[in-house]
VOLOFI-676621 format. One record per residue (C-alpha): residue in one letter; x, y, z. Coordinates in steps of 0.25 Angstrom, whole numbers, padded with zeros to 4 digits, always signed. Layout:
# VOLOFI-676621
aXYZ ...
END
This chain:
# VOLOFI-676621
x-0207+0541+0045 x-0210+0555+0049 x-0213+0563+0037 x-0214+0578+0034 x-0214+0587+0022 x-0208+0599+0015 x-0213+0608+0004 x-0205+0615-0006 x-0206+0630-0005 x-0215+0629+0007 x-0213+0632+0022 x-0222+0620+0025 x-0213+0610+0031 x-0215+0597+0040 x-0201+0592+0039 x-0197+0594+0054 x-0208+0587+0060 x-0205+0574+0052 x-0190+0575+0055 x-0191+0578+0070 x-0200+0566+0072 x-0190+0557+0064 x-0179+0562+0073 x-0186+0561+0086 x-0192+0547+0084 x-0179+0543+0077 x-0185+0539+0064 x-0175+0538+0052 x-0183+0545+0042 x-0190+0559+0041 x-0197+0560+0028 x-0204+0572+0021 x-0213+0574+0010 x-0203+0582+0002 x-0203+0593-0009 x-0218+0595-0008 x-0222+0607-0016 x-0233+0616-0021 x-0234+0621-0036 x-0223+0632-0035 x-0212+0623-0030 x-0215+0610-0037 x-0219+0609-0052 x-0207+0601-0056 x-0198+0613-0053 x-0189+0607-0042 x-0175+0603-0045 x-0166+0593-0038 x-0158+0605-0032 x-0170+0610-0025 x-0174+0596-0020 x-0160+0594-0014 x-0162+0608-0007 x-0175+0603-0001 x-0170+0590+0002 x-0158+0595+0010 x-0168+0604+0018 x-0177+0593+0021 x-0164+0584+0026 x-0160+0596+0035 x-0173+0596+0041 x-0172+0581+0044 x-0179+0574+0032 x-0172+0562+0027 x-0183+0555+0018 x-0189+0564+0007 x-0202+0560+0001 x-0203+0568-0012 x-0217+0575-0015 x-0220+0571-0025 x-0217+0560-0035 x-0230+0559-0043 x-0231+0547-0052 x-0229+0550-0067 x-0237+0540-0076 x-0235+0547-0089 x-0223+0548-0097 x-0228+0558-0107 x-0232+0569-0097 x-0223+0578-0090 x-0221+0583-0079 x-0232+0573-0076 x-0242+0571-0064 x-0240+0579-0052 x-0246+0580-0038 x-0254+0592-0042 x-0244+0604-0040 x-0238+0598-0027 x-0225+0592-0025 x-0211+0593-0031 x-0215+0584-0043 x-0204+0574-0041 x-0206+0564-0052 x-0200+0558-0065 x-0205+0570-0073 x-0195+0580-0066 x-0186+0585-0077 x-0174+0582-0068 x-0179+0568-0063 x-0167+0560-0068 x-0157+0570-0063 x-0164+0571-0050 x-0159+0557-0046 x-0147+0565-0040 x-0157+0571-0030 x-0163+0558-0026 x-0149+0552-0023 x-0146+0564-0015 x-0158+0562-0006 x-0155+0547-0005 x-0141+0549+0000 x-0145+0561+0009 x-0156+0553+0016 x-0148+0541+0018 x-0139+0549+0026 x-0150+0557+0033 x-0157+0544+0038 x-0144+0539+0044 x-0142+0540+0059 x-0151+0550+0066 x-0152+0565+0066 x-0146+0575+0076 x-0155+0587+0079 x-0152+0597+0090 x-0165+0604+0093 x-0179+0598+0096 x-0190+0609+0095 x-0204+0608+0101 x-0211+0618+0092 x-0224+0620+0100 x-0237+0613+0105 x-0247+0622+0098 x-0243+0620+0083 x-0243+0607+0076 x-0240+0612+0062 x-0226+0608+0059 x-0213+0613+0064 x-0204+0624+0058 x-0190+0623+0053 x-0180+0630+0061 x-0169+0635+0051 x-0161+0642+0062 x-0158+0629+0069 x-0153+0623+0056 x-0145+0635+0053 x-0139+0635+0067 x-0135+0620+0064 x-0145+0613+0073 x-0156+0603+0069 x-0169+0601+0076 x-0182+0593+0077 x-0196+0596+0082 x-0203+0589+0093 x-0218+0588+0096 x-0225+0586+0109 x-0224+0571+0108 x-0209+0572+0107 x-0207+0583+0118 x-0215+0574+0128 x-0204+0563+0126 x-0192+0572+0127 x-0181+0571+0137 x-0167+0577+0141 x-0155+0569+0139 x-0141+0573+0140 x-0145+0588+0138 x-0153+0584+0126 x-0168+0583+0123 x-0171+0569+0118 x-0183+0561+0113 x-0184+0546+0116 x-0180+0539+0103 x-0173+0551+0096 x-0159+0548+0093 x-0153+0561+0098 x-0156+0572+0108 x-0159+0587+0105 x-0150+0598+0111 x-0162+0608+0112 x-0177+0606+0114 x-0183+0619+0109 x-0197+0623+0112 x-0201+0629+0099 x-0203+0643+0094 x-0210+0653+0103 x-0221+0644+0107 x-0228+0648+0120 x-0236+0636+0123 x-0230+0623+0129 x-0238+0612+0137 x-0235+0608+0151 x-0230+0594+0145 x-0220+0601+0136 x-0215+0611+0147 x-0212+0599+0156 x-0204+0592+0146 x-0196+0605+0144 x-0193+0605+0159 x-0189+0590+0159 x-0180+0592+0147 x-0173+0604+0154 x-0172+0597+0167 x-0166+0585+0160 x-0155+0594+0154 x-0160+0598+0140 x-0159+0611+0132 x-0173+0617+0129 x-0176+0630+0123 x-0190+0638+0122 x-0198+0650+0127 x-0207+0648+0139 x-0222+0646+0135 x-0233+0654+0140 x-0243+0643+0142 x-0247+0629+0138 x-0255+0626+0126 x-0263+0615+0133 x-0275+0618+0142 x-0272+0605+0150 x-0259+0611+0155 x-0259+0619+0169 x-0255+0633+0166 x-0248+0635+0179 x-0240+0622+0177 x-0236+0627+0163 x-0231+0641+0169 x-0224+0634+0180 x-0216+0625+0171 x-0213+0637+0161 x-0207+0645+0173 x-0199+0632+0178 x-0193+0631+0164 x-0191+0645+0159 x-0191+0653+0172 x-0189+0668+0169 x-0179+0665+0158 x-0179+0675+0147 x-0178+0671+0132 x-0164+0668+0127 x-0160+0663+0141 x-0155+0649+0144 x-0161+0643+0157 x-0156+0631+0165 x-0168+0621+0168 x-0164+0609+0175 x-0152+0603+0168 x-0157+0609+0155 x-0156+0623+0148 x-0168+0631+0143 x-0165+0641+0132 x-0177+0651+0132 x-0178+0654+0117 x-0187+0649+0106 x-0175+0649+0096 x-0168+0636+0096 x-0156+0641+0089 x-0155+0652+0100 x-0157+0641+0111 x-0146+0632+0106 x-0137+0644+0107 x-0141+0648+0121 x-0139+0634+0125 x-0126+0633+0119 x-0129+0621+0110 x-0119+0621+0098 x-0124+0619+0084 x-0120+0606+0078 x-0118+0612+0064 x-0112+0625+0061 x-0110+0631+0047 x-0112+0643+0039 x-0126+0646+0034 x-0133+0640+0027 x-0129+0626+0030 x-0138+0617+0038 x-0136+0603+0043 x-0142+0591+0051 x-0134+0579+0057 x-0136+0565+0059 x-0129+0554+0068 x-0126+0542+0061 x-0119+0532+0070 x-0106+0539+0074 x-0106+0548+0062 x-0113+0562+0061 x-0119+0566+0048 x-0123+0580+0044 x-0131+0585+0032 x-0127+0599+0028 x-0136+0607+0019 x-0134+0620+0012 x-0148+0625+0010 x-0144+0638+0002 x-0143+0641-0012 x-0128+0644-0011 x-0115+0636-0009 x-0110+0635+0005 x-0095+0633+0009 x-0095+0632+0024 x-0088+0625+0036 x-0098+0618+0045 x-0096+0613+0059 x-0103+0600+0064 x-0105+0595+0078 x-0099+0581+0077 x-0094+0571+0087 x-0080+0572+0093 x-0076+0559+0086 x-0079+0564+0072 x-0066+0563+0063 x-0071+0565+0049 x-0082+0570+0040 x-0087+0567+0026 x-0096+0575+0017 x-0107+0567+0010 x-0114+0572-0002 x-0128+0566-0004 x-0128+0572-0018 x-0118+0562-0024 x-0115+0553-0012 x-0101+0558-0011 x-0093+0558+0002 x-0080+0566+0005 x-0072+0569+0017 x-0073+0582+0024 x-0063+0589+0033 x-0067+0590+0047 x-0061+0602+0055 x-0064+0603+0070 x-0071+0616+0075 x-0069+0624+0087 x-0082+0620+0092 x-0079+0605+0090 x-0087+0603+0078 x-0082+0597+0065 x-0080+0607+0054 x-0082+0603+0039 x-0082+0612+0027 x-0096+0611+0019 x-0097+0616+0005 x-0111+0615-0001 x-0117+0620-0014 x-0131+0627-0014 x-0141+0618-0007 x-0130+0608-0005 x-0129+0598+0006 x-0119+0588+0012 x-0118+0577+0022 x-0107+0578+0032 x-0103+0565+0039 x-0094+0565+0051 x-0087+0552+0056 x-0078+0547+0066 x-0070+0541+0055 x-0057+0548+0051 x-0054+0542+0037 x-0061+0537+0024 x-0056+0523+0028 x-0063+0524+0042 x-0076+0528+0035 x-0075+0517+0025 x-0072+0506+0036 x-0085+0509+0043 x-0096+0500+0038 x-0107+0503+0048 x-0120+0504+0039 x-0125+0515+0047 x-0114+0524+0044 x-0118+0536+0036 x-0108+0533+0025 x-0114+0519+0023 x-0128+0525+0022 x-0123+0536+0012 x-0116+0526+0003 x-0128+0517+0003 x-0137+0528-0001 x-0128+0532-0013 x-0128+0517-0017 x-0143+0516-0016 x-0146+0528-0024 x-0135+0529-0034 
END
């Protein structure tokens, strides 16, 4: 199980590394040491409301197995708040003042993670950050805000990439990526990576990135690097789309701009601040929609779903409820659904080819999202 970590109130974040590995190697779980904290963010001050907001943020980034940091054994009944792991951690243990009431949050996590381990995730962009810095990978909030999800690749992954049907794929991954992004303003790429980029483009994939100045490897032939850079980028200016082989190269270091230049439509469109990720579960498309803001949101969201989708339901992991949602077609061919969320609220939107409650009830495939959701409710209620 790939495992990352995230800290409360800190920019230190190793979540995307774990989730990307899980997605690319088709692993069902992506775990994280969760809610780690220093003194100023711990000390028994956390509330279930804060934990839910942090939980939703981790889920949006691909985590579906939370490992709480930390539950310290409390052997004494006459001492509170009791034993701690120094000043580290969120002090999640039976001496919390809201311990009994906190069962609602535990149930929320159980239901939500049951859904988020069903099927497989659908990400749009694969980012190769660089070959000169191994210290984690940053979040790209502009991609989430634009409705796209993304993963990161390392050198080992890049070496196994291939183009298929206009997408960039990795052998074993359950889906392809609509864009392969050479990350940031990195100016050094090895000859091996440049050859892979050329092969992807010749195979019909979409790639974005700026031309490098040189290779970081002393083993590479400088003349060969310059020749390959000229073959791929030519004299194209930044902000231009260049045809290479059967593929297309967007000359930019900004993945959102690249997607726009290449005409790749967003799978999720909604008024800010809503963000979403999606999963494919059999013939059903599941979306997790989160409101990370401190204010309520009343919006109409547009979802890219299959042409055969005929209905949608809103599933609330807070209480296990399901309700029918009205689906309206949009001019762009997406499904339009009204989303109303409280501050830091979230909802699962499940699209189906079924057209009525009777149709849904008649389907007994244990892999259906509905069965998984009901099973989680029974187990943890």
